[in-house]
PDB file of N, CA, C, O and CB in Angstrom:
ATOM      1  N   MET A   1       2.500 -13.341 -10.891  1.00  0.00           N
ATOM      2  CA  MET A   1       2.742 -13.241  -9.445  1.00  0.00           C
ATOM      3  C   MET A   1       2.823 -11.849  -8.973  1.00  0.00           C
ATOM      4  O   MET A   1       2.253 -11.489  -7.943  1.00  0.00           O
ATOM      5  CB  MET A   1       3.980 -13.937  -9.071  1.00  0.00           C
ATOM      6  N   LYS A   2       3.604 -10.973  -9.796  1.00  0.00           N
ATOM      7  CA  LYS A   2       3.756  -9.626  -9.449  1.00  0.00           C
ATOM      8  C   LYS A   2       2.328  -8.859  -9.500  1.00  0.00           C
ATOM      9  O   LYS A   2       2.028  -8.008  -8.663  1.00  0.00           O
ATOM     10  CB  LYS A   2       4.811  -8.990 -10.412  1.00  0.00           C
ATOM     11  N   LYS A   3       1.570  -9.203 -10.452  1.00  0.00           N
ATOM     12  CA  LYS A   3       0.275  -8.486 -10.567  1.00  0.00           C
ATOM     13  C   LYS A   3      -0.635  -8.855  -9.471  1.00  0.00           C
ATOM     14  O   LYS A   3      -1.353  -7.978  -8.991  1.00  0.00           O
ATOM     15  CB  LYS A   3      -0.403  -8.768 -11.883  1.00  0.00           C
ATOM     16  N   LEU A   4      -0.681 -10.103  -9.011  1.00  0.00           N
ATOM     17  CA  LEU A   4      -1.387 -10.565  -7.888  1.00  0.00           C
ATOM     18  C   LEU A   4      -1.001  -9.862  -6.632  1.00  0.00           C
ATOM     19  O   LEU A   4      -1.861  -9.431  -5.864  1.00  0.00           O
ATOM     20  CB  LEU A   4      -1.199 -11.976  -7.745  1.00  0.00           C
ATOM     21  N   ILE A   5       0.345  -9.732  -6.397  1.00  0.00           N
ATOM     22  CA  ILE A   5       0.857  -9.026  -5.071  1.00  0.00           C
ATOM     23  C   ILE A   5       0.522  -7.535  -5.265  1.00  0.00           C
ATOM     24  O   ILE A   5       0.261  -6.881  -4.255  1.00  0.00           O
ATOM     25  CB  ILE A   5       2.561  -9.229  -4.795  1.00  0.00           C
ATOM     26  N   PHE A   6       0.505  -6.931  -6.489  1.00  0.00           N
ATOM     27  CA  PHE A   6       0.103  -5.527  -6.616  1.00  0.00           C
ATOM     28  C   PHE A   6      -1.359  -5.315  -6.247  1.00  0.00           C
ATOM     29  O   PHE A   6      -1.690  -4.415  -5.475  1.00  0.00           O
ATOM     30  CB  PHE A   6       0.348  -5.038  -8.033  1.00  0.00           C
ATOM     31  N   VAL A   7      -2.181  -6.105  -6.774  1.00  0.00           N
ATOM     32  CA  VAL A   7      -3.712  -6.037  -6.508  1.00  0.00           C
ATOM     33  C   VAL A   7      -3.825  -6.218  -5.048  1.00  0.00           C
ATOM     34  O   VAL A   7      -4.494  -5.407  -4.407  1.00  0.00           O
ATOM     35  CB  VAL A   7      -4.606  -7.184  -7.312  1.00  0.00           C
ATOM     36  N   LEU A   8      -3.198  -7.267  -4.422  1.00  0.00           N
ATOM     37  CA  LEU A   8      -3.473  -7.523  -3.002  1.00  0.00           C
ATOM     38  C   LEU A   8      -2.981  -6.352  -2.165  1.00  0.00           C
ATOM     39  O   LEU A   8      -3.620  -6.106  -1.142  1.00  0.00           O
ATOM     40  CB  LEU A   8      -2.802  -8.842  -2.534  1.00  0.00           C
ATOM     41  N   THR A   9      -1.943  -5.610  -2.463  1.00  0.00           N
ATOM     42  CA  THR A   9      -1.518  -4.437  -1.674  1.00  0.00           C
ATOM     43  C   THR A   9      -2.355  -3.202  -1.897  1.00  0.00           C
ATOM     44  O   THR A   9      -2.381  -2.324  -1.035  1.00  0.00           O
ATOM     45  CB  THR A   9      -0.102  -4.110  -1.982  1.00  0.00           C
ATOM     46  N   THR A  10      -3.065  -3.094  -3.057  1.00  0.00           N
ATOM     47  CA  THR A  10      -3.779  -1.880  -3.297  1.00  0.00           C
ATOM     48  C   THR A  10      -5.236  -1.964  -2.888  1.00  0.00           C
ATOM     49  O   THR A  10      -5.894  -0.950  -2.657  1.00  0.00           O
ATOM     50  CB  THR A  10      -3.674  -1.518  -4.721  1.00  0.00           C
ATOM     51  N   ILE A  11      -5.741  -3.223  -2.802  1.00  0.00           N
ATOM     52  CA  ILE A  11      -7.198  -3.262  -2.371  1.00  0.00           C
ATOM     53  C   ILE A  11      -7.465  -2.775  -0.901  1.00  0.00           C
ATOM     54  O   ILE A  11      -8.448  -2.066  -0.684  1.00  0.00           O
ATOM     55  CB  ILE A  11      -7.725  -4.727  -2.501  1.00  0.00           C
ATOM     56  N   PRO A  12      -6.598  -3.145   0.131  1.00  0.00           N
ATOM     57  CA  PRO A  12      -6.830  -2.505   1.454  1.00  0.00           C
ATOM     58  C   PRO A  12      -6.812  -1.010   1.416  1.00  0.00           C
ATOM     59  O   PRO A  12      -7.659  -0.303   1.963  1.00  0.00           O
ATOM     60  CB  PRO A  12      -5.804  -2.958   2.434  1.00  0.00           C
ATOM     61  N   ALA A  13      -5.783  -0.579   0.729  1.00  0.00           N
ATOM     62  CA  ALA A  13      -5.542   0.870   0.743  1.00  0.00           C
ATOM     63  C   ALA A  13      -6.696   1.708   0.160  1.00  0.00           C
ATOM     64  O   ALA A  13      -7.110   2.706   0.750  1.00  0.00           O
ATOM     65  CB  ALA A  13      -4.282   1.169  -0.025  1.00  0.00           C
ATOM     66  N   LEU A  14      -7.186   1.299  -0.964  1.00  0.00           N
ATOM     67  CA  LEU A  14      -8.243   2.036  -1.604  1.00  0.00           C
ATOM     68  C   LEU A  14      -9.768   1.656  -1.146  1.00  0.00           C
ATOM     69  O   LEU A  14     -10.695   2.460  -1.049  1.00  0.00           O
ATOM     70  CB  LEU A  14      -8.073   1.809  -3.106  1.00  0.00           C
ATOM     71  N   GLY A  15      -9.815   0.362  -0.906  1.00  0.00           N
ATOM     72  CA  GLY A  15     -11.188  -0.097  -0.349  1.00  0.00           C
ATOM     73  C   GLY A  15     -11.686   0.456   0.973  1.00  0.00           C
ATOM     74  O   GLY A  15     -12.858   0.768   1.184  1.00  0.00           O
ATOM     75  N   SER A  16     -10.673   0.549   1.860  1.00  0.00           N
ATOM     76  CA  SER A  16     -10.951   1.055   3.167  1.00  0.00           C
ATOM     77  C   SER A  16     -11.200   2.457   3.305  1.00  0.00           C
ATOM     78  O   SER A  16     -11.736   2.852   4.340  1.00  0.00           O
ATOM     79  CB  SER A  16      -9.949   0.751   3.988  1.00  0.00           C
ATOM     80  N   LEU A  17     -10.864   3.308   2.351  1.00  0.00           N
ATOM     81  CA  LEU A  17     -11.048   4.784   2.333  1.00  0.00           C
ATOM     82  C   LEU A  17     -12.529   5.144   2.561  1.00  0.00           C
ATOM     83  O   LEU A  17     -12.824   6.115   3.258  1.00  0.00           O
ATOM     84  CB  LEU A  17     -10.553   5.387   0.964  1.00  0.00           C
ATOM     85  N   VAL A  18     -13.448   4.379   1.987  1.00  0.00           N
ATOM     86  CA  VAL A  18     -14.820   4.553   2.069  1.00  0.00           C
ATOM     87  C   VAL A  18     -15.362   4.335   3.461  1.00  0.00           C
ATOM     88  O   VAL A  18     -16.246   5.038   3.951  1.00  0.00           O
ATOM     89  CB  VAL A  18     -15.457   3.684   1.134  1.00  0.00           C
ATOM     90  N   VAL A  19     -14.758   3.281   4.088  1.00  0.00           N
ATOM     91  CA  VAL A  19     -15.154   2.910   5.455  1.00  0.00           C
ATOM     92  C   VAL A  19     -14.716   3.934   6.484  1.00  0.00           C
ATOM     93  O   VAL A  19     -15.484   4.300   7.374  1.00  0.00           O
ATOM     94  CB  VAL A  19     -14.578   1.558   5.816  1.00  0.00           C
ATOM     95  N   ILE A  20     -13.448   4.409   6.359  1.00  0.00           N
ATOM     96  CA  ILE A  20     -12.799   5.247   7.405  1.00  0.00           C
ATOM     97  C   ILE A  20     -12.864   6.736   7.147  1.00  0.00           C
ATOM     98  O   ILE A  20     -12.071   7.482   7.723  1.00  0.00           O
ATOM     99  CB  ILE A  20     -11.363   4.860   7.544  1.00  0.00           C
ATOM    100  N   ASN A  21     -13.773   7.201   6.307  1.00  0.00           N
ATOM    101  CA  ASN A  21     -13.791   8.562   5.809  1.00  0.00           C
ATOM    102  C   ASN A  21     -14.392   9.346   6.874  1.00  0.00           C
ATOM    103  O   ASN A  21     -15.587   9.612   6.753  1.00  0.00           O
ATOM    104  CB  ASN A  21     -14.549   8.725   4.481  1.00  0.00           C
ATOM    105  N   ARG A  22     -13.735   9.781   7.946  1.00  0.00           N
ATOM    106  CA  ARG A  22     -14.261  10.537   9.150  1.00  0.00           C
ATOM    107  C   ARG A  22     -13.208  11.724   9.295  1.00  0.00           C
ATOM    108  O   ARG A  22     -12.016  11.544   9.047  1.00  0.00           O
ATOM    109  CB  ARG A  22     -14.359   9.541  10.583  1.00  0.00           C
ATOM    110  N   VAL A  23     -13.692  12.878   9.689  1.00  0.00           N
ATOM    111  CA  VAL A  23     -12.787  13.952  10.113  1.00  0.00           C
ATOM    112  C   VAL A  23     -12.445  13.945  11.527  1.00  0.00           C
ATOM    113  O   VAL A  23     -11.336  14.353  11.872  1.00  0.00           O
ATOM    114  CB  VAL A  23     -13.345  15.227   9.808  1.00  0.00           C
ATOM    115  N   GLU A  24     -13.295  13.518  12.387  1.00  0.00           N
ATOM    116  CA  GLU A  24     -12.988  13.743  13.896  1.00  0.00           C
ATOM    117  C   GLU A  24     -11.830  13.014  14.466  1.00  0.00           C
ATOM    118  O   GLU A  24     -10.999  13.681  15.083  1.00  0.00           O
ATOM    119  CB  GLU A  24     -14.156  13.348  14.727  1.00  0.00           C
ATOM    120  N   PRO A  25     -11.661  11.720  14.343  1.00  0.00           N
ATOM    121  CA  PRO A  25     -10.537  11.147  14.967  1.00  0.00           C
ATOM    122  C   PRO A  25      -9.052  11.777  14.223  1.00  0.00           C
ATOM    123  O   PRO A  25      -8.893  11.882  13.007  1.00  0.00           O
ATOM    124  CB  PRO A  25     -10.720   9.454  14.816  1.00  0.00           C
ATOM    125  N   TYR A  26      -8.199  12.095  15.113  1.00  0.00           N
ATOM    126  CA  TYR A  26      -6.878  12.628  14.679  1.00  0.00           C
ATOM    127  C   TYR A  26      -5.770  11.663  15.146  1.00  0.00           C
ATOM    128  O   TYR A  26      -5.765  11.212  16.291  1.00  0.00           O
ATOM    129  CB  TYR A  26      -6.627  14.092  15.267  1.00  0.00           C
ATOM    130  N   VAL A  27      -4.862  11.369  14.255  1.00  0.00           N
ATOM    131  CA  VAL A  27      -3.769  10.567  14.682  1.00  0.00           C
ATOM    132  C   VAL A  27      -2.501  11.421  14.261  1.00  0.00           C
ATOM    133  O   VAL A  27      -2.427  11.861  13.114  1.00  0.00           O
ATOM    134  CB  VAL A  27      -3.818   9.065  14.016  1.00  0.00           C
ATOM    135  N   LEU A  28      -1.545  11.643  15.158  1.00  0.00           N
ATOM    136  CA  LEU A  28      -0.405  12.466  14.882  1.00  0.00           C
ATOM    137  C   LEU A  28      -0.784  13.904  14.273  1.00  0.00           C
ATOM    138  O   LEU A  28      -0.051  14.448  13.447  1.00  0.00           O
ATOM    139  CB  LEU A  28       0.508  11.690  13.918  1.00  0.00           C
ATOM    140  N   GLY A  29      -1.806  14.400  14.667  1.00  0.00           N
ATOM    141  CA  GLY A  29      -2.295  15.706  14.215  1.00  0.00           C
ATOM    142  C   GLY A  29      -3.004  15.801  12.858  1.00  0.00           C
ATOM    143  O   GLY A  29      -3.399  16.872  12.399  1.00  0.00           O
ATOM    144  N   LEU A  30      -3.146  14.566  12.216  1.00  0.00           N
ATOM    145  CA  LEU A  30      -3.783  14.406  10.958  1.00  0.00           C
ATOM    146  C   LEU A  30      -5.159  13.811  11.001  1.00  0.00           C
ATOM    147  O   LEU A  30      -5.416  12.921  11.812  1.00  0.00           O
ATOM    148  CB  LEU A  30      -2.961  13.613  10.127  1.00  0.00           C
ATOM    149  N   PRO A  31      -6.056  14.272  10.156  1.00  0.00           N
ATOM    150  CA  PRO A  31      -7.208  13.423  10.158  1.00  0.00           C
ATOM    151  C   PRO A  31      -7.029  11.982   9.842  1.00  0.00           C
ATOM    152  O   PRO A  31      -6.153  11.628   9.053  1.00  0.00           O
ATOM    153  CB  PRO A  31      -8.117  13.932   9.274  1.00  0.00           C
ATOM    154  N   PHE A  32      -7.826  11.133  10.429  1.00  0.00           N
ATOM    155  CA  PHE A  32      -7.563   9.666  10.243  1.00  0.00           C
ATOM    156  C   PHE A  32      -7.426   9.229   8.872  1.00  0.00           C
ATOM    157  O   PHE A  32      -6.532   8.432   8.589  1.00  0.00           O
ATOM    158  CB  PHE A  32      -8.611   8.873  10.829  1.00  0.00           C
ATOM    159  N   VAL A  33      -8.253   9.685   7.956  1.00  0.00           N
ATOM    160  CA  VAL A  33      -8.237   9.292   6.521  1.00  0.00           C
ATOM    161  C   VAL A  33      -6.966   9.681   5.914  1.00  0.00           C
ATOM    162  O   VAL A  33      -6.492   8.885   5.104  1.00  0.00           O
ATOM    163  CB  VAL A  33      -9.380   9.915   5.739  1.00  0.00           C
ATOM    164  N   LEU A  34      -6.319  10.778   6.162  1.00  0.00           N
ATOM    165  CA  LEU A  34      -5.029  11.253   5.671  1.00  0.00           C
ATOM    166  C   LEU A  34      -3.950  10.343   6.212  1.00  0.00           C
ATOM    167  O   LEU A  34      -3.108   9.856   5.458  1.00  0.00           O
ATOM    168  CB  LEU A  34      -4.768  12.730   6.083  1.00  0.00           C
ATOM    169  N   PHE A  35      -3.968  10.106   7.531  1.00  0.00           N
ATOM    170  CA  PHE A  35      -3.058   9.288   8.165  1.00  0.00           C
ATOM    171  C   PHE A  35      -2.971   7.881   7.491  1.00  0.00           C
ATOM    172  O   PHE A  35      -1.915   7.377   7.110  1.00  0.00           O
ATOM    173  CB  PHE A  35      -3.429   9.194   9.594  1.00  0.00           C
ATOM    174  N   TRP A  36      -4.244   7.289   7.386  1.00  0.00           N
ATOM    175  CA  TRP A  36      -4.405   5.898   6.779  1.00  0.00           C
ATOM    176  C   TRP A  36      -3.793   5.856   5.399  1.00  0.00           C
ATOM    177  O   TRP A  36      -3.033   4.960   5.034  1.00  0.00           O
ATOM    178  CB  TRP A  36      -5.932   5.476   6.680  1.00  0.00           C
ATOM    179  N   GLY A  37      -4.189   6.933   4.617  1.00  0.00           N
ATOM    180  CA  GLY A  37      -3.632   7.038   3.206  1.00  0.00           C
ATOM    181  C   GLY A  37      -2.027   7.111   3.148  1.00  0.00           C
ATOM    182  O   GLY A  37      -1.368   6.485   2.319  1.00  0.00           O
ATOM    183  N   ILE A  38      -1.554   7.838   3.997  1.00  0.00           N
ATOM    184  CA  ILE A  38       0.027   8.013   4.004  1.00  0.00           C
ATOM    185  C   ILE A  38       0.577   6.651   4.560  1.00  0.00           C
ATOM    186  O   ILE A  38       1.610   6.210   4.057  1.00  0.00           O
ATOM    187  CB  ILE A  38       0.566   9.359   5.017  1.00  0.00           C
ATOM    188  N   CYS A  39      -0.018   5.988   5.522  1.00  0.00           N
ATOM    189  CA  CYS A  39       0.520   4.704   6.064  1.00  0.00           C
ATOM    190  C   CYS A  39       0.547   3.634   4.863  1.00  0.00           C
ATOM    191  O   CYS A  39       1.499   2.885   4.641  1.00  0.00           O
ATOM    192  CB  CYS A  39      -0.425   4.168   7.336  1.00  0.00           C
ATOM    193  N   TRP A  40      -0.615   3.678   4.146  1.00  0.00           N
ATOM    194  CA  TRP A  40      -0.676   2.669   3.092  1.00  0.00           C
ATOM    195  C   TRP A  40       0.380   2.926   1.969  1.00  0.00           C
ATOM    196  O   TRP A  40       0.877   1.985   1.350  1.00  0.00           O
ATOM    197  CB  TRP A  40      -2.099   2.643   2.489  1.00  0.00           C
ATOM    198  N   VAL A  41       0.715   4.263   1.719  1.00  0.00           N
ATOM    199  CA  VAL A  41       1.745   4.448   0.687  1.00  0.00           C
ATOM    200  C   VAL A  41       2.986   3.863   1.031  1.00  0.00           C
ATOM    201  O   VAL A  41       3.670   3.275   0.193  1.00  0.00           O
ATOM    202  CB  VAL A  41       1.974   5.821   0.399  1.00  0.00           C
ATOM    203  N   PHE A  42       3.380   4.016   2.444  1.00  0.00           N
ATOM    204  CA  PHE A  42       4.662   3.433   2.839  1.00  0.00           C
ATOM    205  C   PHE A  42       4.428   1.876   2.889  1.00  0.00           C
ATOM    206  O   PHE A  42       5.249   1.157   2.321  1.00  0.00           O
ATOM    207  CB  PHE A  42       5.177   4.034   4.279  1.00  0.00           C
ATOM    208  N   LEU A  43       3.435   1.363   3.488  1.00  0.00           N
ATOM    209  CA  LEU A  43       3.305  -0.172   3.578  1.00  0.00           C
ATOM    210  C   LEU A  43       3.276  -0.689   2.150  1.00  0.00           C
ATOM    211  O   LEU A  43       3.939  -1.700   1.917  1.00  0.00           O
ATOM    212  CB  LEU A  43       1.942  -0.654   4.390  1.00  0.00           C
ATOM    213  N   THR A  44       2.625  -0.151   1.214  1.00  0.00           N
ATOM    214  CA  THR A  44       2.551  -0.824  -0.035  1.00  0.00           C
ATOM    215  C   THR A  44       3.966  -0.892  -0.704  1.00  0.00           C
ATOM    216  O   THR A  44       4.342  -1.881  -1.334  1.00  0.00           O
ATOM    217  CB  THR A  44       1.532  -0.111  -0.941  1.00  0.00           C
ATOM    218  N   SER A  45       4.698   0.199  -0.526  1.00  0.00           N
ATOM    219  CA  SER A  45       6.037   0.240  -1.003  1.00  0.00           C
ATOM    220  C   SER A  45       6.817  -0.860  -0.356  1.00  0.00           C
ATOM    221  O   SER A  45       7.517  -1.586  -1.062  1.00  0.00           O
ATOM    222  CB  SER A  45       6.667   1.578  -0.747  1.00  0.00           C
ATOM    223  N   LEU A  46       6.744  -1.036   0.960  1.00  0.00           N
ATOM    224  CA  LEU A  46       7.470  -2.014   1.686  1.00  0.00           C
ATOM    225  C   LEU A  46       7.124  -3.329   1.265  1.00  0.00           C
ATOM    226  O   LEU A  46       8.032  -4.145   1.106  1.00  0.00           O
ATOM    227  CB  LEU A  46       7.274  -1.891   3.080  1.00  0.00           C
ATOM    228  N   PHE A  47       5.716  -3.709   1.022  1.00  0.00           N
ATOM    229  CA  PHE A  47       5.260  -4.990   0.654  1.00  0.00           C
ATOM    230  C   PHE A  47       5.792  -5.318  -0.647  1.00  0.00           C
ATOM    231  O   PHE A  47       6.131  -6.476  -0.892  1.00  0.00           O
ATOM    232  CB  PHE A  47       3.812  -5.080   0.663  1.00  0.00           C
ATOM    233  N   LEU A  48       5.908  -4.269  -1.615  1.00  0.00           N
ATOM    234  CA  LEU A  48       6.434  -4.586  -3.015  1.00  0.00           C
ATOM    235  C   LEU A  48       7.888  -4.814  -2.958  1.00  0.00           C
ATOM    236  O   LEU A  48       8.412  -5.618  -3.729  1.00  0.00           O
ATOM    237  CB  LEU A  48       6.143  -3.439  -4.039  1.00  0.00           C
ATOM    238  N   ILE A  49       8.559  -4.163  -2.104  1.00  0.00           N
ATOM    239  CA  ILE A  49      10.095  -4.435  -2.010  1.00  0.00           C
ATOM    240  C   ILE A  49      10.354  -5.810  -1.558  1.00  0.00           C
ATOM    241  O   ILE A  49      11.231  -6.515  -2.057  1.00  0.00           O
ATOM    242  CB  ILE A  49      10.824  -3.455  -1.010  1.00  0.00           C
ATOM    243  N   ILE A  50       9.497  -6.213  -0.511  1.00  0.00           N
ATOM    244  CA  ILE A  50       9.640  -7.642   0.033  1.00  0.00           C
ATOM    245  C   ILE A  50       9.351  -8.640  -1.069  1.00  0.00           C
ATOM    246  O   ILE A  50      10.131  -9.561  -1.310  1.00  0.00           O
ATOM    247  CB  ILE A  50       8.644  -7.914   1.262  1.00  0.00           C
ATOM    248  N   ALA A  51       8.180  -8.441  -1.762  1.00  0.00           N
ATOM    249  CA  ALA A  51       7.758  -9.330  -2.810  1.00  0.00           C
ATOM    250  C   ALA A  51       8.895  -9.377  -3.937  1.00  0.00           C
ATOM    251  O   ALA A  51       9.106 -10.444  -4.513  1.00  0.00           O
ATOM    252  CB  ALA A  51       6.349  -8.837  -3.397  1.00  0.00           C
ATOM    253  N   ASN A  52       9.575  -8.315  -4.233  1.00  0.00           N
ATOM    254  CA  ASN A  52      10.674  -8.331  -5.247  1.00  0.00           C
ATOM    255  C   ASN A  52      11.821  -9.117  -4.711  1.00  0.00           C
ATOM    256  O   ASN A  52      12.425  -9.850  -5.494  1.00  0.00           O
ATOM    257  CB  ASN A  52      11.148  -6.893  -5.621  1.00  0.00           C
ATOM    258  N   LYS A  53      12.195  -9.046  -3.447  1.00  0.00           N
ATOM    259  CA  LYS A  53      13.248  -9.804  -3.019  1.00  0.00           C
ATOM    260  C   LYS A  53      12.957 -11.355  -3.006  1.00  0.00           C
ATOM    261  O   LYS A  53      13.874 -12.159  -3.173  1.00  0.00           O
ATOM    262  CB  LYS A  53      13.624  -9.316  -1.702  1.00  0.00           C
ATOM    263  N   PHE A  54      11.759 -11.717  -2.820  1.00  0.00           N
ATOM    264  CA  PHE A  54      11.381 -13.127  -2.855  1.00  0.00           C
ATOM    265  C   PHE A  54      11.065 -13.590  -4.256  1.00  0.00           C
ATOM    266  O   PHE A  54      10.835 -14.786  -4.434  1.00  0.00           O
ATOM    267  CB  PHE A  54      10.195 -13.374  -1.961  1.00  0.00           C
ATOM    268  N   ASP A  55      11.036 -12.738  -5.266  1.00  0.00           N
ATOM    269  CA  ASP A  55      10.812 -13.215  -6.628  1.00  0.00           C
ATOM    270  C   ASP A  55      11.827 -13.959  -7.191  1.00  0.00           C
ATOM    271  O   ASP A  55      12.950 -13.468  -7.302  1.00  0.00           O
ATOM    272  CB  ASP A  55      10.570 -12.204  -7.477  1.00  0.00           C
ATOM    273  N   ASP A  56      11.549 -15.217  -7.606  1.00  0.00           N
ATOM    274  CA  ASP A  56      12.584 -16.168  -8.119  1.00  0.00           C
ATOM    275  C   ASP A  56      13.046 -15.877  -9.645  1.00  0.00           C
ATOM    276  O   ASP A  56      14.127 -16.283 -10.072  1.00  0.00           O
ATOM    277  CB  ASP A  56      11.988 -17.647  -8.017  1.00  0.00           C
ATOM    278  N   SER A  57      12.177 -15.175 -10.383  1.00  0.00           N
ATOM    279  CA  SER A  57      12.533 -15.040 -11.850  1.00  0.00           C
ATOM    280  C   SER A  57      13.851 -14.261 -12.006  1.00  0.00           C
ATOM    281  O   SER A  57      14.645 -14.638 -12.868  1.00  0.00           O
ATOM    282  CB  SER A  57      11.369 -14.291 -12.657  1.00  0.00           C
ATOM    283  N   LYS A  58      14.113 -13.288 -11.295  1.00  0.00           N
ATOM    284  CA  LYS A  58      15.239 -12.445 -11.433  1.00  0.00           C
ATOM    285  C   LYS A  58      15.498 -11.986 -12.877  1.00  0.00           C
ATOM    286  O   LYS A  58      16.630 -11.946 -13.359  1.00  0.00           O
ATOM    287  CB  LYS A  58      16.411 -13.142 -10.905  1.00  0.00           C
ATOM    288  N   GLU A  59      14.452 -11.663 -13.494  1.00  0.00           N
ATOM    289  CA  GLU A  59      14.575 -11.202 -14.957  1.00  0.00           C
ATOM    290  C   GLU A  59      14.970  -9.695 -15.027  1.00  0.00           C
ATOM    291  O   GLU A  59      14.457  -8.876 -14.265  1.00  0.00           O
ATOM    292  CB  GLU A  59      13.164 -11.423 -15.752  1.00  0.00           C
ATOM    293  N   GLU A  60      15.868  -9.367 -15.936  1.00  0.00           N
ATOM    294  CA  GLU A  60      16.201  -7.999 -16.111  1.00  0.00           C
ATOM    295  C   GLU A  60      15.777  -7.607 -17.457  1.00  0.00           C
ATOM    296  O   GLU A  60      15.896  -8.326 -18.450  1.00  0.00           O
ATOM    297  CB  GLU A  60      17.653  -7.738 -15.897  1.00  0.00           C
ATOM    298  N   GLU A  61      15.210  -6.276 -17.438  1.00  0.00           N
ATOM    299  CA  GLU A  61      14.660  -5.814 -18.804  1.00  0.00           C
ATOM    300  C   GLU A  61      15.863  -5.109 -19.477  1.00  0.00           C
ATOM    301  O   GLU A  61      16.655  -4.436 -18.818  1.00  0.00           O
ATOM    302  CB  GLU A  61      13.317  -4.758 -18.667  1.00  0.00           C
ATOM    303  N   GLU A  62      15.971  -5.288 -20.815  1.00  0.00           N
ATOM    304  CA  GLU A  62      16.975  -4.433 -21.500  1.00  0.00           C
ATOM    305  C   GLU A  62      16.390  -3.111 -21.808  1.00  0.00           C
ATOM    306  O   GLU A  62      15.187  -2.968 -22.027  1.00  0.00           O
ATOM    307  CB  GLU A  62      17.487  -5.075 -22.788  1.00  0.00           C
ATOM    308  N   LEU A  63      17.313  -2.074 -21.824  1.00  0.00           N
ATOM    309  CA  LEU A  63      16.823  -0.753 -22.118  1.00  0.00           C
ATOM    310  C   LEU A  63      16.954  -0.456 -23.525  1.00  0.00           C
ATOM    311  O   LEU A  63      16.585   0.633 -23.963  1.00  0.00           O
ATOM    312  CB  LEU A  63      17.507   0.261 -21.339  1.00  0.00           C
TER     313      LEU A  63
END
């Protein structure tokens, strides 16, 4: 389940960079592709935290 969630959160972040690779539109003073990449770093982290909260296995690894 965790691998599936990881793949589903990284595909939009990496796959869309080819489509939105333009310099002209600026968002918050950043080129759009840089803004998009930064947003996906935070969104992916948020999605993985949420997925971890809903994970039923609650397994802990021994160090």
